[in-house]
KELUM-474353 format. One line per 10 residues: their letters; for each residue x, y, z of C-alpha. Coordinates in nm, 3 decimals. Each point is the difference from the previous one (the first is absolute). Layout:
N
A) X Y Z; ...
This chain:
95
MKSFQILFIA) -1.505 3.048 0.582; -0.243 -0.255 -0.142; 0.218 -0.069 -0.303; 0.293 -0.080 0.233; -0.216 -0.245 0.196; -0.118 -0.169 -0.318; 0.358 -0.026 -0.127; 0.117 -0.143 0.334; -0.276 -0.263 0.003; 0.076 -0.095 -0.362
CVIAGSAACT) 0.369 -0.042 0.085; -0.078 -0.220 0.301; -0.229 -0.222 -0.208; 0.251 -0.023 -0.285; 0.282 -0.071 0.244; -0.183 -0.281 0.172; -0.093 -0.159 -0.331; 0.353 0.038 -0.130; 0.162 -0.230 0.257; -0.184 -0.314 -0.098
SSGVIPMDHG) 0.160 -0.340 -0.043; -0.110 -0.257 -0.254; 0.058 -0.278 0.249; 0.177 -0.318 -0.107; -0.092 -0.088 -0.359; 0.089 -0.350 -0.124; 0.182 0.000 -0.334; 0.147 -0.298 -0.184; 0.261 -0.263 0.090; -0.029 0.062 0.375
TYMITKRSAQ) 0.058 0.375 -0.016; -0.205 0.274 0.161; -0.031 0.377 -0.037; -0.084 0.286 0.235; -0.039 0.361 -0.113; -0.048 0.303 0.220; -0.047 0.370 -0.058; 0.167 0.246 0.228; -0.188 0.270 0.187; 0.316 0.211 -0.012
VGIGMPVGAK) -0.059 0.356 -0.115; 0.252 0.170 -0.226; 0.297 -0.137 -0.185; 0.192 -0.298 0.137; 0.038 -0.374 0.026; -0.278 -0.193 0.179; 0.228 -0.178 0.250; -0.285 -0.051 0.248; -0.197 -0.188 -0.264; 0.308 -0.215 -0.068
ADVYAEANDF) 0.017 -0.100 0.365; -0.374 -0.074 0.002; 0.004 -0.236 -0.301; 0.299 -0.191 0.136; -0.171 -0.031 0.340; -0.314 -0.132 -0.168; 0.200 -0.247 -0.211; 0.194 -0.118 0.307; -0.324 -0.058 0.193; -0.143 -0.196 -0.294
CAKQGQAVET) 0.305 -0.226 -0.035; 0.048 -0.042 0.377; -0.350 -0.153 0.023; 0.133 -0.272 -0.230; 0.321 -0.041 0.202; 0.200 0.155 -0.281; 0.190 0.320 -0.080; -0.036 0.265 -0.271; 0.213 -0.030 -0.312; -0.020 0.313 -0.216
VSFEMNPSQI) -0.061 -0.064 -0.369; -0.019 0.369 -0.094; -0.059 0.333 0.169; -0.101 0.331 -0.159; -0.030 0.335 0.178; -0.139 0.309 -0.172; 0.041 0.337 0.174; -0.290 0.223 0.089; -0.030 0.318 -0.201; -0.214 0.308 0.024
ASPGNVTLQF) -0.364 -0.119 -0.011; 0.107 -0.363 -0.046; 0.071 -0.246 0.282; 0.298 -0.231 -0.015; -0.045 -0.375 -0.012; 0.188 -0.321 0.049; -0.043 -0.345 -0.152; 0.154 -0.311 0.154; 0.001 -0.335 -0.178; 0.113 -0.282 0.227
RCAPK) -0.018 -0.367 0.080; 0.007 -0.181 0.331; 0.313 -0.212 0.038; 0.114 -0.243 0.270; 0.191 0.169 0.283
């Protein structure tokens, strides 16, 4: 029973660390990037992480009275023992 408890605790810790966002990172020529790992277990696309990075980008641009303009978007699926991730490159454009 102890090995199950240790495994469960390790999974909880790994899962909470796996859903971290980079925050908004300034790049060049007025572009920004946000990356996020998914806490999703198993195989599949990290659609929740996609929604999260777009929400974060929208909040960032809205504070400037602007809207998100996607420069590029990449989504990598989670696999066994590997969380999925998304990367959004964007700029803030007039509404």
